[in-house]
N, CA, C and O atoms as a DFTB+ gen file, in Angstrom:
784 C
 N C O
     1  1     125.899     110.445     110.761
     2  2     125.566     110.022     112.040
     3  2     126.745     110.250     113.043
     4  3     126.988     109.512     113.997
     5  1     127.489     111.444     112.675
     6  2     128.576     111.926     113.125
     7  2     128.512     112.295     114.566
     8  3     129.524     112.447     115.250
     9  1     127.111     112.458     115.076
    10  2     126.826     112.979     116.457
    11  2     126.744     111.616     117.301
    12  3     126.599     111.695     118.521
    13  1     126.812     110.668     116.823
    14  2     126.766     109.484     117.458
    15  2     128.015     109.028     118.308
    16  3     129.083     109.085     117.698
    17  1     128.057     108.616     119.526
    18  2     129.173     107.866     120.186
    19  2     129.620     106.574     119.722
    20  3     128.719     105.843     119.311
    21  1     130.877     106.087     119.686
    22  2     131.140     104.844     118.535
    23  2     130.463     103.678     118.987
    24  3     130.265     102.864     118.085
    25  1     129.896     103.234     120.527
    26  2     128.973     102.270     120.684
    27  2     127.496     102.632     120.259
    28  3     126.680     101.753     119.984
    29  1     127.250     103.766     120.228
    30  2     125.933     103.982     119.704
    31  2     126.069     103.473     118.051
    32  3     125.450     102.521     117.577
    33  1     126.932     104.257     117.387
    34  2     126.783     103.930     116.036
    35  2     127.096     102.462     115.658
    36  3     126.587     101.992     114.641
    37  1     127.873     101.759     116.398
    38  2     128.234     100.446     115.973
    39  2     126.886      99.952     116.473
    40  3     126.578      99.047     115.697
    41  1     125.756     100.121     117.549
    42  2     124.789      99.276     117.570
    43  2     123.495      99.672     116.524
    44  3     122.620      98.900     116.133
    45  1     123.624     100.852     116.258
    46  2     122.841     101.526     114.938
    47  2     123.256     100.535     113.624
    48  3     122.439      99.825     113.037
    49  1     124.410     100.615     113.354
    50  2     124.897      99.940     112.208
    51  2     124.357      98.469     112.588
    52  3     123.375      98.093     111.949
    53  1     124.881      97.610     113.540
    54  2     124.384      96.212     113.451
    55  2     123.029      96.042     113.452
    56  3     122.643      94.896     113.219
    57  1     122.021      97.073     113.700
    58  2     120.529      96.876     113.579
    59  2     120.321      97.022     112.168
    60  3     119.602      96.222     111.570
    61  1     120.970      98.114     111.500
    62  2     120.803      98.009     110.249
    63  2     121.123      96.727     109.235
    64  3     120.508      96.321     108.250
    65  1     122.038      96.375     109.723
    66  2     122.284      94.843     109.010
    67  2     121.442      93.948     109.382
    68  3     120.941      93.250     108.500
    69  1     121.086      93.747     110.697
    70  2     119.810      92.899     111.200
    71  2     119.001      92.811     109.956
    72  3     118.822      91.862     109.192
    73  1     118.420      94.412     109.936
    74  2     117.240      95.015     109.090
    75  2     117.266      94.124     107.787
    76  3     116.262      93.535     107.385
    77  1     118.391      94.075     107.211
    78  2     118.436      93.439     105.895
    79  2     119.039      92.028     105.478
    80  3     119.677      91.562     104.534
    81  1     118.461      91.564     106.767
    82  2     118.737      90.026     107.076
    83  2     120.354      89.544     106.669
    84  3     120.621      88.705     105.808
    85  1     121.282      90.237     107.451
    86  2     122.646      89.843     107.121
    87  2     122.731      88.834     108.226
    88  3     122.290      89.173     109.324
    89  1     123.185      87.768     108.092
    90  2     123.316      86.524     108.731
    91  2     124.258      86.810     110.013
    92  3     123.874      86.649     111.172
    93  1     125.388      87.201     109.687
    94  2     126.437      87.493     110.679
    95  2     125.888      88.425     111.640
    96  3     126.087      88.139     112.821
    97  1     125.183      89.568     111.361
    98  2     124.720      90.687     112.293
    99  2     123.456      89.920     113.045
   100  3     123.059      90.402     114.105
   101  1     122.854      88.797     112.540
   102  2     121.661      88.402     113.640
   103  2     122.395      87.620     114.244
   104  3     122.028      87.506     115.414
   105  1     123.541      86.833     113.918
   106  2     124.306      85.871     115.088
   107  2     124.897      86.761     116.246
   108  3     124.762      86.495     117.440
   109  1     125.590      87.884     115.726
   110  2     125.987      88.873     116.776
   111  2     124.928      89.167     117.729
   112  3     125.136      88.989     118.929
   113  1     123.666      89.658     117.249
   114  2     122.818      90.358     117.819
   115  2     122.626      89.098     119.209
   116  3     122.824      89.368     120.394
   117  1     122.175      87.647     118.642
   118  2     121.870      86.710     119.583
   119  2     123.103      86.465     120.420
   120  3     122.981      86.340     121.638
   121  1     123.972      86.409     119.990
   122  2     125.222      86.096     121.138
   123  2     125.405      87.263     121.902
   124  3     126.224      87.093     122.805
   125  1     124.897      88.442     121.841
   126  2     125.213      89.492     122.671
   127  2     123.875      89.392     123.908
   128  3     124.049      89.434     125.126
   129  1     122.869      89.286     123.365
   130  2     121.581      89.212     124.047
   131  2     120.789      87.803     124.257
   132  3     119.812      87.711     125.001
   133  1     121.221      86.932     123.661
   134  2     120.501      85.700     123.687
   135  2     120.252      85.216     125.304
   136  3     119.140      84.778     125.600
   137  1     121.247      85.301     126.270
   138  2     121.193      84.624     127.165
   139  2     120.483      85.717     128.282
   140  3     120.086      85.333     129.382
   141  1     120.405      86.893     127.901
   142  2     119.384      87.993     128.847
   143  2     118.093      87.534     128.531
   144  3     117.286      86.961     129.262
   145  1     118.021      87.785     127.612
   146  2     116.365      87.070     127.025
   147  2     115.804      86.131     127.464
   148  3     114.671      86.148     127.945
   149  1     116.746      84.896     127.323
   150  2     116.500      83.754     128.024
   151  2     115.991      83.811     129.483
   152  3     114.930      83.292     129.830
   153  1     116.803      84.463     130.293
   154  2     117.191      84.549     131.848
   155  2     115.689      85.308     131.873
   156  3     114.854      84.741     132.577
   157  1     115.351      86.265     131.329
   158  2     114.143      86.992     131.694
   159  2     112.849      86.408     131.397
   160  3     111.833      86.569     132.073
   161  1     112.980      85.568     130.109
   162  2     111.724      84.842     129.818
   163  2     111.390      83.553     130.851
   164  3     110.249      83.179     131.127
   165  1     112.673      82.938     131.375
   166  2     112.544      81.749     132.337
   167  2     111.975      82.272     133.433
   168  3     111.060      81.646     133.969
   169  1     112.407      83.497     133.957
   170  2     111.800      83.705     135.478
   171  2     110.272      83.953     135.442
   172  3     109.618      83.966     136.485
   173  1     109.568      84.201     133.902
   174  2     108.117      84.273     133.919
   175  2     107.508      83.096     133.381
   176  3     106.433      82.762     133.880
   177  1     107.944      82.468     132.542
   178  2     107.447      81.322     132.065
   179  2     107.414      79.946     132.614
   180  3     108.407      79.750     133.315
   181  1     106.727      79.061     132.551
   182  2     106.532      78.012     133.373
   183  2     107.490      76.874     133.067
   184  3     108.021      76.217     133.963
   185  1     107.739      76.618     131.499
   186  2     108.617      75.623     131.243
   187  2     109.681      76.010     130.279
   188  3     109.625      77.047     129.620
   189  1     110.783      75.035     130.206
   190  2     111.752      75.300     129.561
   191  2     111.601      75.679     127.971
   192  3     112.220      76.475     127.264
   193  1     110.473      74.740     127.694
   194  2     110.231      74.900     126.116
   195  2     109.302      76.017     125.749
   196  3     109.068      76.318     124.578
   197  1     108.704      76.711     126.937
   198  2     107.992      77.918     126.482
   199  2     108.996      79.234     126.447
   200  3     108.964      80.180     125.659
   201  1     109.861      79.001     127.509
   202  2     110.843      79.924     127.475
   203  2     111.658      79.971     126.016
   204  3     111.960      81.082     125.583
   205  1     112.001      78.833     125.289
   206  2     112.742      78.850     124.528
   207  2     112.133      79.135     123.319
   208  3     112.840      79.635     122.444
   209  1     110.657      78.862     123.032
   210  2     109.745      79.586     122.300
   211  2     109.629      81.195     122.359
   212  3     109.438      81.934     121.392
   213  1     109.771      81.538     123.585
   214  2     109.670      82.940     123.483
   215  2     110.822      83.701     123.376
   216  3     110.797      84.911     123.152
   217  1     112.000      82.938     123.551
   218  2     113.038      83.829     122.770
   219  2     113.102      83.781     121.396
   220  3     113.497      84.722     120.708
   221  1     112.678      82.578     120.915
   222  2     112.819      82.555     119.365
   223  2     111.963      83.732     118.743
   224  3     112.351      84.409     117.791
   225  1     110.725      83.900     119.409
   226  2     109.650      84.967     119.119
   227  2     110.194      86.420     119.269
   228  3     109.816      87.301     118.496
   229  1     111.009      86.641     120.185
   230  2     111.441      87.912     120.657
   231  2     112.821      88.153     119.482
   232  3     113.204      89.287     119.194
   233  1     113.299      87.197     119.037
   234  2     114.569      87.785     117.984
   235  2     113.822      87.659     116.596
   236  3     114.374      87.944     115.533
   237  1     112.650      87.254     116.687
   238  2     112.039      87.338     115.321
   239  2     111.439      88.884     115.251
   240  3     111.620      89.491     114.195
   241  1     110.651      89.623     116.458
   242  2     110.364      90.646     116.525
   243  2     111.537      91.654     116.663
   244  3     111.366      92.743     116.115
   245  1     112.439      91.491     117.170
   246  2     113.894      92.277     116.867
   247  2     114.183      92.519     115.361
   248  3     114.341      93.663     114.933
   249  1     114.261      91.211     114.414
   250  2     114.806      91.182     113.547
   251  2     113.434      92.213     112.564
   252  3     113.709      93.065     111.718
   253  1     112.125      91.843     112.960
   254  2     111.171      92.495     112.259
   255  2     111.242      94.248     112.519
   256  3     110.936      95.048     111.634
   257  1     111.621      94.577     113.649
   258  2     111.772      96.238     114.034
   259  2     113.046      96.739     113.872
   260  3     113.174      97.958     113.981
   261  1     114.044      96.047     113.628
   262  2     115.397      96.361     113.506
   263  2     115.725      97.669     112.799
   264  3     116.715      98.342     113.087
   265  1     114.811      98.002     111.827
   266  2     114.988      99.418     111.126
   267  2     114.717     100.429     111.989
   268  3     115.270     101.521     111.857
   269  1     113.778     100.164     113.038
   270  2     113.369     101.119     113.885
   271  2     114.004     101.727     115.109
   272  3     113.696     102.672     115.836
   273  1     115.044     100.822     115.086
   274  2     115.871     101.220     116.324
   275  2     116.694     102.432     116.070
   276  3     117.459     102.654     115.132
   277  1     116.360     103.231     117.178
   278  2     117.193     104.803     117.250
   279  2     117.985     104.921     118.478
   280  3     117.516     105.132     119.597
   281  1     119.356     104.752     118.151
   282  2     120.026     104.913     119.328
   283  2     120.045     106.510     120.051
   284  3     120.756     106.728     121.032
   285  1     119.518     107.159     119.678
   286  2     119.246     108.440     120.472
   287  2     118.139     108.783     121.358
   288  3     117.862     109.861     121.882
   289  1     117.359     107.250     121.439
   290  2     116.191     107.268     122.408
   291  2     116.263     106.135     123.301
   292  3     115.424     106.083     124.200
   293  1     117.263     105.073     123.186
   294  2     117.498     104.213     123.981
   295  2     118.570     103.630     123.774
   296  3     118.994     103.887     122.647
   297  1     119.268     102.892     124.404
   298  2     120.606     102.083     124.259
   299  2     120.104     100.951     123.703
   300  3     118.882     100.826     123.793
   301  1     120.827      99.927     123.048
   302  2     120.442      98.882     122.458
   303  2     120.049      97.466     123.586
   304  3     119.213      96.585     123.388
   305  1     120.750      97.596     124.493
   306  2     120.065      96.697     125.662
   307  2     118.923      96.708     126.230
   308  3     118.328      95.806     126.820
   309  1     118.461      98.460     125.895
   310  2     117.188      98.800     126.712
   311  2     115.861      98.466     125.661
   312  3     114.742      98.068     125.986
   313  1     116.348      98.747     124.394
   314  2     115.384      98.393     123.153
   315  2     115.376      96.997     123.285
   316  3     114.247      96.564     123.056
   317  1     116.158      96.151     123.554
   318  2     116.015      94.737     123.347
   319  2     114.992      93.912     124.518
   320  3     114.434      92.832     124.324
   321  1     114.927      94.753     125.777
   322  2     114.756      94.279     126.871
   323  2     113.156      94.712     126.954
   324  3     112.190      94.046     127.326
   325  1     113.234      96.071     126.469
   326  2     111.566      96.470     126.002
   327  2     110.650      95.791     125.223
   328  3     109.431      95.818     125.391
   329  1     111.394      95.031     124.161
   330  2     110.689      94.086     123.116
   331  2     110.360      92.916     123.939
   332  3     109.237      92.420     123.847
   333  1     111.299      92.402     124.788
   334  2     111.293      91.374     125.499
   335  2     110.098      91.335     126.640
   336  3     109.348      90.372     126.800
   337  1     110.063      92.437     127.325
   338  2     108.884      92.473     128.465
   339  2     107.521      92.578     127.334
   340  3     106.488      91.941     127.541
   341  1     107.695      93.436     126.181
   342  2     106.069      93.492     125.541
   343  2     106.062      92.119     125.236
   344  3     105.039      91.666     125.749
   345  1     106.692      91.215     124.653
   346  2     106.490      90.112     124.356
   347  2     106.027      89.322     125.424
   348  3     104.937      88.770     125.278
   349  1     106.748      89.141     126.631
   350  2     106.289      88.442     127.723
   351  2     104.776      88.463     128.225
   352  3     103.987      87.560     128.503
   353  1     104.674      90.038     128.229
   354  2     103.358      90.733     128.658
   355  2     102.114      89.865     127.936
   356  3     101.249      89.122     128.401
   357  1     102.466      90.353     126.462
   358  2     101.397      89.740     125.535
   359  2     100.867      88.500     125.941
   360  3      99.679      88.235     126.123
   361  1     102.134      87.541     126.109
   362  2     101.821      86.076     126.085
   363  2     101.343      85.685     127.565
   364  3     100.765      84.605     127.692
   365  1     101.531      86.438     128.615
   366  2     100.900      86.234     129.931
   367  2      99.482      86.607     129.748
   368  3      98.616      85.940     130.316
   369  1      99.153      87.671     128.964
   370  2      98.094      87.947     128.881
   371  2      97.294      86.984     128.111
   372  3      96.189      86.657     128.543
   373  1      97.720      86.528     127.076
   374  2      96.871      85.375     126.588
   375  2      96.933      84.050     127.176
   376  3      96.061      83.200     126.999
   377  1      98.104      83.868     127.964
   378  2      97.594      82.756     128.789
   379  2      96.694      82.794     130.083
   380  3      96.002      81.842     130.443
   381  1      96.779      83.971     130.726
   382  2      96.023      83.869     132.098
   383  2      94.584      84.802     131.985
   384  3      93.571      84.503     132.618
   385  1      94.672      85.965     131.084
   386  2      93.370      86.691     131.238
   387  2      93.082      87.345     132.275
   388  3      91.914      87.317     132.663
   389  1      94.011      88.062     132.955
   390  2      94.076      88.825     134.250
   391  2      92.689      89.623     134.428
   392  3      92.408      90.348     133.474
   393  1      91.777      89.603     135.501
   394  2      90.608      90.851     135.286
   395  2      91.253      91.974     135.184
   396  3      92.444      92.066     135.482
   397  1      90.516      92.990     134.736
   398  2      91.039      94.076     134.527
   399  2      91.495      94.821     135.709
   400  3      92.429      95.608     135.558
   401  1      90.918      94.664     136.949
   402  2      91.746      95.566     137.921
   403  2      92.795      95.383     138.484
   404  3      93.221      96.229     139.271
   405  1      93.565      94.077     138.186
   406  2      94.733      93.982     138.108
   407  2      95.727      93.961     136.814
   408  3      96.840      93.440     136.877
   409  1      95.324      94.450     135.880
   410  2      95.967      94.904     134.842
   411  2      97.332      95.447     135.164
   412  3      97.499      96.221     136.107
   413  1      98.309      95.042     134.381
   414  2      99.936      95.593     134.469
   415  2      99.777      96.967     133.869
   416  3      99.167      97.222     132.831
   417  1     100.553      98.025     134.840
   418  2     100.517      99.249     134.197
   419  2     102.227      98.837     133.695
   420  3     103.082      98.339     134.428
   421  1     102.362      99.170     132.423
   422  2     103.524      98.822     131.717
   423  2     104.517      99.789     132.055
   424  3     105.671      99.383     132.195
   425  1     104.221     101.210     132.235
   426  2     105.063     102.062     132.502
   427  2     105.846     102.039     133.872
   428  3     106.748     102.817     134.182
   429  1     105.298     100.920     134.702
   430  2     105.879     101.080     136.112
   431  2     107.037      99.933     136.032
   432  3     107.936      99.862     136.870
   433  1     106.905      99.000     134.871
   434  2     108.134      98.114     135.012
   435  2     109.417      98.501     134.848
   436  3     109.599      99.487     134.133
   437  1     110.410      97.936     135.364
   438  2     111.616      98.365     135.429
   439  2     112.111      98.452     133.844
   440  3     111.670      97.609     133.062
   441  1     112.875      99.302     133.453
   442  2     113.405      99.578     132.049
   443  2     112.639     100.392     131.275
   444  3     112.538     100.169     130.068
   445  1     111.926     101.565     131.948
   446  2     111.617     102.604     131.111
   447  2     110.045     102.806     131.020
   448  3     109.206     102.222     131.705
   449  1     109.803     103.820     129.964
   450  2     108.381     104.264     129.575
   451  2     107.370     103.093     129.428
   452  3     107.549     101.906     129.699
   453  1     106.074     103.816     128.849
   454  2     105.128     102.884     128.442
   455  2     105.405     101.970     127.118
   456  3     105.917     102.423     126.095
   457  1     104.976     100.565     127.295
   458  2     105.432      99.624     126.328
   459  2     104.107      99.445     125.132
   460  3     104.169      99.037     123.972
   461  1     102.965      99.909     125.911
   462  2     101.908      99.681     125.013
   463  2     101.652      98.601     124.275
   464  3     101.496      98.805     123.071
   465  1     101.547      97.275     124.752
   466  2     101.441      95.920     124.352
   467  2     100.267      95.466     123.879
   468  3      99.302      95.932     124.486
   469  1      99.959      94.572     122.834
   470  2      98.743      94.763     122.094
   471  2      97.720      93.910     123.240
   472  3      98.153      92.932     123.850
   473  1      96.580      94.333     123.394
   474  2      95.595      93.592     124.171
   475  2      94.991      92.752     123.677
   476  3      93.921      93.048     123.147
   477  1      95.449      91.421     123.672
   478  2      95.019      90.348     122.987
   479  2      94.185      89.292     124.244
   480  3      94.592      89.013     125.372
   481  1      92.876      88.854     123.544
   482  2      92.292      88.127     124.724
   483  2      92.645      86.652     124.558
   484  3      93.009      86.117     123.511
   485  1      92.501      86.146     125.604
   486  2      92.775      84.592     125.762
   487  2      91.826      83.770     124.552
   488  3      90.871      84.253     123.944
   489  1      92.363      82.467     124.415
   490  2      91.403      81.613     123.387
   491  2      89.983      81.290     124.057
   492  3      88.973      81.365     123.357
   493  1      89.905      80.953     125.331
   494  2      88.484      80.364     125.763
   495  2      88.342      81.048     127.398
   496  3      89.244      80.849     128.212
   497  1      87.318      81.727     127.696
   498  2      87.326      81.970     129.060
   499  2      87.499      81.192     130.299
   500  3      87.935      81.580     131.383
   501  1      86.927      79.598     129.820
   502  2      87.196      78.519     130.707
   503  2      88.582      78.309     130.847
   504  3      89.055      78.072     131.958
   505  1      89.365      78.379     129.713
   506  2      91.000      78.125     129.892
   507  2      91.565      79.187     130.715
   508  3      92.623      78.906     131.279
   509  1      91.005      80.525     130.929
   510  2      91.606      81.621     131.726
   511  2      91.240      81.086     132.882
   512  3      92.112      80.678     133.650
   513  1      89.911      80.996     133.201
   514  2      89.700      80.690     134.615
   515  2      90.415      79.854     135.314
   516  3      90.881      80.066     136.434
   517  1      90.551      78.549     134.444
   518  2      91.141      77.584     135.155
   519  2      92.697      77.974     135.342
   520  3      93.306      77.562     136.329
   521  1      93.291      78.740     134.417
   522  2      94.612      78.855     134.807
   523  2      94.981      79.953     135.945
   524  3      96.045      79.923     136.563
   525  1      93.879      81.008     136.159
   526  2      93.671      81.452     137.223
   527  2      93.670      80.944     138.507
   528  3      94.249      81.374     139.505
   529  1      92.798      79.768     138.342
   530  2      92.468      79.142     139.688
   531  2      93.822      78.226     139.914
   532  3      94.281      78.097     141.049
   533  1      94.407      77.625     138.821
   534  2      96.017      76.935     139.176
   535  2      96.770      78.131     139.858
   536  3      97.304      77.878     140.937
   537  1      96.874      79.377     139.368
   538  2      97.808      80.235     139.851
   539  2      97.451      80.532     141.406
   540  3      98.254      80.542     142.340
   541  1      96.238      80.739     141.454
   542  2      95.757      81.068     143.060
   543  2      96.105      80.110     144.008
   544  3      96.648      80.458     145.057
   545  1      95.819      78.778     143.728
   546  2      96.099      77.482     144.179
   547  2      97.618      77.419     144.486
   548  3      97.990      77.155     145.629
   549  1      98.407      77.630     143.592
   550  2      99.778      77.362     143.737
   551  2     100.329      78.686     144.692
   552  3     101.094      78.435     145.623
   553  1      99.997      79.798     144.479
   554  2     100.279      81.050     145.460
   555  2     100.142      80.587     146.927
   556  3     100.991      80.765     147.800
   557  1      98.712      79.843     147.102
   558  2      98.514      79.703     148.605
   559  2      99.489      78.981     149.368
   560  3      99.641      79.147     150.578
   561  1     100.208      78.110     148.605
   562  2     100.907      77.056     148.929
   563  2     102.598      77.797     149.187
   564  3     103.441      77.096     149.746
   565  1     102.926      79.076     148.781
   566  2     104.067      79.643     148.957
   567  2     104.178      80.295     150.286
   568  3     103.163      80.827     150.735
   569  1     105.298      80.324     150.986
   570  2     105.621      81.236     152.033
   571  2     105.067      82.554     151.787
   572  3     104.963      82.901     150.610
   573  1     104.670      83.398     152.770
   574  2     104.156      84.607     152.525
   575  2     104.868      85.829     151.525
   576  3     104.333      86.590     150.719
   577  1     106.129      85.693     151.888
   578  2     106.815      86.748     151.361
   579  2     107.116      86.406     149.923
   580  3     107.256      87.352     149.148
   581  1     107.246      85.052     149.423
   582  2     107.249      84.676     148.195
   583  2     106.118      85.198     147.481
   584  3     106.274      86.002     146.562
   585  1     104.638      84.665     147.958
   586  2     103.144      85.133     147.417
   587  2     103.283      86.644     147.237
   588  3     103.075      87.137     146.128
   589  1     103.660      87.469     148.386
   590  2     103.202      88.795     148.138
   591  2     104.348      89.403     147.012
   592  3     104.069      90.363     146.295
   593  1     105.707      88.690     146.960
   594  2     106.327      89.418     145.661
   595  2     105.921      88.864     144.409
   596  3     105.976      89.630     143.447
   597  1     105.559      87.792     144.232
   598  2     104.857      87.581     143.133
   599  2     103.677      87.853     142.724
   600  3     103.530      87.901     141.503
   601  1     102.507      88.106     143.588
   602  2     101.453      89.028     143.313
   603  2     101.710      90.470     142.620
   604  3     101.297      90.962     141.570
   605  1     102.565      90.941     143.648
   606  2     102.870      92.515     143.401
   607  2     103.633      92.720     142.070
   608  3     103.103      93.460     141.241
   609  1     104.612      92.245     141.828
   610  2     105.425      92.049     140.733
   611  2     104.472      91.705     139.382
   612  3     104.259      92.587     138.551
   613  1     103.921      90.352     139.235
   614  2     103.275      90.005     138.172
   615  2     102.002      90.038     137.788
   616  3     101.662      89.737     136.644
   617  1     100.878      90.542     139.049
   618  2      99.720      90.446     138.840
   619  2      99.132      92.150     139.032
   620  3      98.118      92.671     138.568
   621  1     100.337      92.792     140.001
   622  2      99.921      94.111     140.134
   623  2     101.051      95.143     139.448
   624  3     100.919      96.362     139.557
   625  1     102.016      94.623     138.832
   626  2     102.778      95.575     137.933
   627  2     103.910      96.507     138.594
   628  3     104.508      97.364     137.944
   629  1     104.156      96.228     140.064
   630  2     105.256      96.881     140.824
   631  2     106.378      96.233     140.470
   632  3     106.403      95.006     140.380
   633  1     107.701      97.207     140.169
   634  2     108.820      96.754     139.951
   635  2     109.449      96.032     141.155
   636  3     108.806      96.261     142.179
   637  1     110.329      95.366     141.311
   638  2     111.064      94.810     142.369
   639  2     111.524      95.985     143.311
   640  3     111.399      95.928     144.535
   641  1     111.898      96.725     142.846
   642  2     112.446      98.043     143.685
   643  2     111.374      98.614     144.315
   644  3     111.535      98.731     145.530
   645  1     110.177      99.065     143.816
   646  2     109.026      99.603     144.312
   647  2     108.419      98.477     145.336
   648  3     107.676      98.986     146.174
   649  1     108.554      97.224     145.439
   650  2     108.368      96.078     146.337
   651  2     109.016      96.109     147.518
   652  3     108.532      95.973     148.641
   653  1     110.248      96.313     147.175
   654  2     111.702      96.270     148.292
   655  2     110.968      97.764     149.266
   656  3     110.826      97.804     150.488
   657  1     110.727      98.494     148.601
   658  2     110.296      99.836     149.480
   659  2     109.114      99.621     150.366
   660  3     109.081      99.745     151.590
   661  1     108.124      99.271     149.538
   662  2     106.864      98.777     150.217
   663  2     106.960      97.552     151.562
   664  3     106.165      97.412     152.491
   665  1     107.847      97.000     151.355
   666  2     108.066      96.024     152.254
   667  2     108.920      96.428     153.106
   668  3     108.854      95.872     154.203
   669  1     109.923      97.435     152.930
   670  2     111.137      97.832     153.864
   671  2     111.887      96.718     153.839
   672  3     112.421      96.322     154.875
   673  1     112.031      96.053     152.644
   674  2     112.911      94.844     152.827
   675  2     114.073      95.083     151.890
   676  3     113.871      95.903     150.994
   677  1     115.362      94.449     151.954
   678  2     116.289      94.852     151.086
   679  2     116.097      94.281     149.590
   680  3     115.428      93.252     149.487
   681  1     116.630      94.866     148.419
   682  2     116.111      94.527     147.139
   683  2     116.611      92.947     146.979
   684  3     115.852      92.160     146.414
   685  1     117.839      92.514     147.460
   686  2     118.286      91.042     147.304
   687  2     117.327      90.252     147.896
   688  3     117.070      89.199     147.312
   689  1     116.763      90.493     148.866
   690  2     115.742      89.820     149.633
   691  2     114.597      89.743     148.753
   692  3     114.153      88.604     148.604
   693  1     114.033      90.642     148.157
   694  2     112.856      90.457     147.249
   695  2     113.371      89.596     145.949
   696  3     112.781      88.577     145.590
   697  1     114.253      89.987     145.442
   698  2     114.669      89.335     144.498
   699  2     114.835      87.680     144.487
   700  3     114.471      86.890     143.616
   701  1     115.510      87.423     145.756
   702  2     115.707      86.026     145.979
   703  2     114.296      85.234     146.543
   704  3     114.145      84.029     146.745
   705  1     113.438      86.216     146.701
   706  2     111.859      85.626     147.483
   707  2     111.411      85.195     145.746
   708  3     111.146      84.033     145.439
   709  1     111.392      86.187     144.877
   710  2     110.822      86.174     143.668
   711  2     111.375      84.765     142.977
   712  3     110.617      83.844     142.672
   713  1     112.574      84.747     142.813
   714  2     113.141      83.590     142.110
   715  2     112.803      82.228     142.736
   716  3     112.338      81.279     142.104
   717  1     113.108      82.236     144.148
   718  2     112.537      80.810     144.955
   719  2     110.922      80.736     144.608
   720  3     110.501      79.674     144.149
   721  1     110.014      81.825     144.813
   722  2     108.554      81.699     144.480
   723  2     108.353      81.063     143.280
   724  3     107.618      80.078     143.214
   725  1     108.979      81.559     142.226
   726  2     108.730      80.991     140.685
   727  2     109.140      79.668     140.572
   728  3     108.399      78.862     140.008
   729  1     110.477      79.245     141.140
   730  2     110.847      77.960     140.961
   731  2     109.578      76.860     141.693
   732  3     109.123      75.821     141.214
   733  1     109.188      77.646     143.211
   734  2     108.527      76.555     143.784
   735  2     107.127      76.642     142.907
   736  3     106.420      75.636     142.949
   737  1     106.724      77.624     142.213
   738  2     105.300      77.625     141.524
   739  2     105.493      76.567     140.143
   740  3     104.616      75.808     139.732
   741  1     106.602      76.698     139.669
   742  2     106.894      75.810     138.477
   743  2     107.023      74.431     139.219
   744  3     106.464      73.561     138.550
   745  1     107.532      73.979     140.289
   746  2     107.654      72.676     140.829
   747  2     106.043      72.089     141.034
   748  3     105.743      70.962     140.640
   749  1     105.154      72.904     141.632
   750  2     103.788      72.509     141.902
   751  2     102.994      72.590     140.314
   752  3     102.054      71.834     140.070
   753  1     103.392      73.383     139.509
   754  2     102.619      72.948     138.384
   755  2     103.075      71.648     137.618
   756  3     102.284      71.013     136.922
   757  1     104.213      71.336     137.761
   758  2     105.009      70.173     137.279
   759  2     104.370      69.093     138.014
   760  3     104.081      68.122     137.316
   761  1     104.103      69.026     139.144
   762  2     103.379      68.062     139.856
   763  2     102.080      67.601     139.344
   764  3     101.544      66.496     139.426
   765  1     101.661      68.789     138.750
   766  2      99.943      68.595     138.072
   767  2     100.120      68.254     136.698
   768  3     101.157      67.724     136.300
   769  1      99.234      68.508     136.014
   770  2      99.344      68.225     134.808
   771  2     100.449      69.221     133.679
   772  3     100.285      70.441     133.705
   773  1     101.393      68.710     132.856
   774  2     102.307      69.302     132.340
   775  2     101.722      70.128     131.366
   776  3     100.958      69.583     130.569
   777  1     101.903      71.193     131.281
   778  2     101.118      72.307     130.399
   779  2     102.654      72.770     129.391
   780  3     103.785      72.746     129.878
   781  1     102.428      73.064     128.319
   782  2     103.367      73.705     127.389
   783  2     103.291      73.836     125.890
   784  3     104.185      74.415     125.275
């Protein structure tokens, strides 16, 4: 592996150690990326409990796929975020069963190429339509910009950068609209029945 730069070699060695259940390596992986995975999950999921579950599940996936990590194809942070996104998309699909026409085009998410998540169906159609209806009601109560950003980002699969271009708005404005909108949706959700 002499062709690798030192950081790449260090990352590759770390993942090889994770693959053989080296506890120190697993702790190091978590200390480097735990906060990042938590933050990404918290932006998407409704409750802290769901977020904590998602983080745990992402790190299990990282452990299960550690031996497949290839520094020649992606930096470790990119690999971690791809697995995080794949997991969150799977989770959202299970929760809300979006109509086919608004399926996420994974290749357009920030962070790189196609992710090809598993296409898992929700448990019941009734749950799915109830979830969609709640989301629709919540979105109608948001200010226009927040509603548009959330719809385009989570339902249509555009990146925040693409949405900023579409709306001719600064990226920072779009990011804060997304953040404020998600916080408001969580508050509205919390006002109804608590789901988690």
